[in-house]
C-alpha positions as CSV (number, residue, x, y, z in Angstrom):
1,M,18.1,90.3,-133.9
2,R,18.2,94.0,-133.1
3,Q,15.5,96.6,-134.0
4,R,16.6,97.3,-137.6
5,L,15.0,97.0,-141.0
6,T,15.0,93.1,-141.1
7,Y,13.3,93.0,-137.7
8,Q,10.7,95.6,-138.8
9,N,10.0,93.6,-142.0
10,L,9.4,90.4,-140.0
11,R,6.9,92.2,-137.8
12,S,4.7,92.9,-140.8
13,N,5.5,89.8,-142.8
14,P,6.6,86.6,-141.0
15,Y,8.1,85.0,-144.1
16,A,11.8,85.2,-144.9
17,S,14.4,83.5,-147.2
18,Y,17.9,82.5,-146.4
19,L,20.7,81.4,-148.7
20,F,23.3,79.1,-147.3
21,R,26.4,78.9,-149.5
22,E,28.8,76.0,-148.9
23,R,32.5,76.6,-149.3
24,G,34.2,75.0,-152.2
25,P,34.0,75.1,-156.0
26,G,30.7,75.4,-157.8
27,Y,27.3,76.4,-156.6
28,S,26.7,74.1,-153.6
29,G,24.4,75.2,-150.9
30,I,20.7,75.5,-150.2
31,R,17.9,78.1,-150.2
32,L,15.5,78.1,-147.3
33,H,12.0,79.6,-147.2
34,L,11.2,80.3,-143.5
35,K,8.3,81.4,-141.4
36,K,8.7,83.2,-138.1
37,I,7.1,81.1,-135.3
38,N,8.3,82.8,-132.1
39,E,10.0,85.9,-130.9
40,E,11.4,86.4,-127.4
41,T,12.0,89.6,-125.5
42,E,13.4,88.3,-122.2
43,S,15.5,85.2,-122.6
44,P,18.6,83.7,-121.1
45,L,19.4,82.8,-124.7
46,I,20.2,86.5,-125.4
47,S,23.3,86.4,-123.1
48,E,24.5,83.1,-124.6
49,I,24.5,84.4,-128.1
50,T,25.8,87.9,-127.4
51,R,29.1,88.8,-129.0
52,K,31.9,89.0,-126.4
53,S,33.7,91.7,-128.4
54,L,31.5,94.4,-127.1
55,T,31.5,95.8,-123.5
56,P,28.1,95.6,-121.8
57,E,27.7,99.3,-122.2
58,E,28.4,99.2,-125.9
59,D,26.0,96.3,-126.3
60,R,23.2,98.2,-124.4
61,A,23.8,101.3,-126.6
62,K,23.1,99.3,-129.7
63,G,19.5,98.6,-128.5
64,P,17.5,95.6,-127.4
65,K,17.9,92.1,-128.9
66,Y,15.1,89.7,-129.9
67,P,15.8,86.0,-130.5
68,V,13.6,85.0,-133.4
69,H,12.7,81.4,-134.1
70,F,11.8,80.1,-137.6
71,S,10.3,76.9,-139.1
72,I,11.5,75.7,-142.5
73,E,8.6,75.9,-145.0
74,K,10.6,74.8,-148.1
75,K,14.1,73.8,-149.0
76,F,15.7,74.2,-152.5
77,P,19.1,73.7,-154.0
78,R,21.1,76.9,-154.4
79,I,20.6,76.9,-158.1
80,G,17.4,75.9,-159.9
81,S,13.9,75.0,-158.8
82,G,14.8,71.6,-157.2
83,E,12.3,69.8,-159.5
84,Q,13.4,66.9,-161.6
85,K,12.9,67.4,-165.4
86,D,11.2,64.6,-167.4
87,E,13.2,63.6,-170.4
């Protein structure tokens, strides 16, 4: 994660949401409610996940990177509350 708006938001509020949409017909997928548990500044992980399409100079020009780790607080289906309705 670079120092952009999402990163700044996570610094003031450690909670985030993520929507994972599965390919195919319909509305399959899940919604995740996450909590930031760790942020790294110097890590070998950074070089492993860096896109290879940029030169090292272009990558440095875009600014520092921060691997951010999350825990899953809640998991929901893509559509609806995930609760069973009593009939």
